[in-house]
C-alpha positions as a printed NumPy array, in Angstrom:
array([[284.937, 129.758, 157.177],
       [286.669, 133.073, 157.402],
       [290.253, 134.042, 158.153],
       [291.887, 136.681, 160.322],
       [295.514, 136.81 , 159.087],
       [296.631, 138.006, 155.641],
       [300.232, 137.167, 154.71 ],
       [302.012, 138.628, 151.706],
       [305.062, 136.79 , 150.311],
       [307.41 , 138.367, 147.758],
       [310.159, 136.366, 146.033],
       [312.686, 138.485, 144.194],
       [314.672, 137.703, 141.038],
       [317.804, 137.149, 143.167],
       [315.893, 134.417, 145.117],
       [315.617, 136.457, 148.314],
       [312.15 , 136.506, 149.82 ],
       [310.216, 138.517, 152.368],
       [306.898, 138.053, 154.119],
       [304.625, 140.588, 155.762],
       [301.411, 139.834, 157.651],
       [298.553, 141.536, 159.414],
       [295.994, 139.946, 161.755],
       [292.516, 141.346, 162.385],
       [290.611, 140.778, 165.614],
       [287.619, 139.617, 163.588],
       [287.434, 137.563, 160.417],
       [287.615, 139.265, 157.043],
       [284.235, 140.079, 155.546],
       [285.023, 139.644, 151.864],
       [287.491, 139.621, 149.02 ],
       [287.609, 143.424, 148.974],
       [288.911, 143.467, 152.546],
       [291.537, 140.81 , 151.727],
       [292.725, 142.798, 148.689],
       [292.786, 146.012, 150.732],
       [294.981, 144.518, 153.451],
       [297.296, 142.86 , 150.891],
       [297.631, 146.223, 149.113],
       [298.568, 147.963, 152.374],
       [301.238, 145.298, 152.994],
       [302.555, 145.638, 149.422],
       [302.623, 149.445, 149.202],
       [305.835, 150.055, 151.237],
       [307.772, 147.763, 148.861],
       [307.364, 150.167, 145.926],
       [309.183, 151.308, 143.949],
       [310.732, 147.858, 143.478],
       [314.512, 148.026, 143.27 ],
       [314.946, 144.49 , 141.915],
       [312.731, 142.192, 139.867],
       [309.93 , 140.224, 141.496],
       [309.527, 136.636, 140.325],
       [306.643, 135.569, 142.589],
       [304.023, 137.398, 144.616],
       [301.465, 135.651, 146.785],
       [298.876, 136.336, 149.45 ],
       [297.477, 133.804, 151.897],
       [294.607, 133.862, 154.359],
       [295.079, 131.964, 157.628],
       [293.864, 131.826, 161.241],
       [290.695, 130.259, 159.877],
       [287.593, 130.109, 162.008],
       [283.903, 129.367, 161.436],
       [281.779, 132.314, 160.383],
       [279.563, 133.588, 163.161],
       [276.573, 134.198, 160.89 ],
       [275.301, 130.702, 160.035],
       [272.88 , 132.117, 157.413],
       [275.754, 133.343, 155.207],
       [277.253, 130.173, 153.676],
       [278.332, 131.592, 150.314],
       [281.747, 130.796, 148.824],
       [283.887, 133.861, 148.055],
       [285.311, 134.143, 144.552],
       [288.768, 135.494, 143.79 ],
       [287.577, 136.834, 140.43 ],
       [290.057, 134.767, 138.417],
       [289.386, 133.982, 134.739],
       [287.173, 130.957, 134.329],
       [285.299, 131.39 , 137.626]])
């Protein structure tokens, strides 16, 4: 499976929240592309004027990968993986 839409959610210390998203015509090709799009969505929010209590990124608009030979699971690079 691959996804086409990256959504960034920011929850601030005052409990306000915002979301930003970007959809590609084709599915993302790896973690690097997901991080790159999330970074582009996050960049306009800096410098932060109030504290951030939660930051998250999601991948949606899931669809089967077109290349059936590539069935590897992508890793997020978190400790313990």
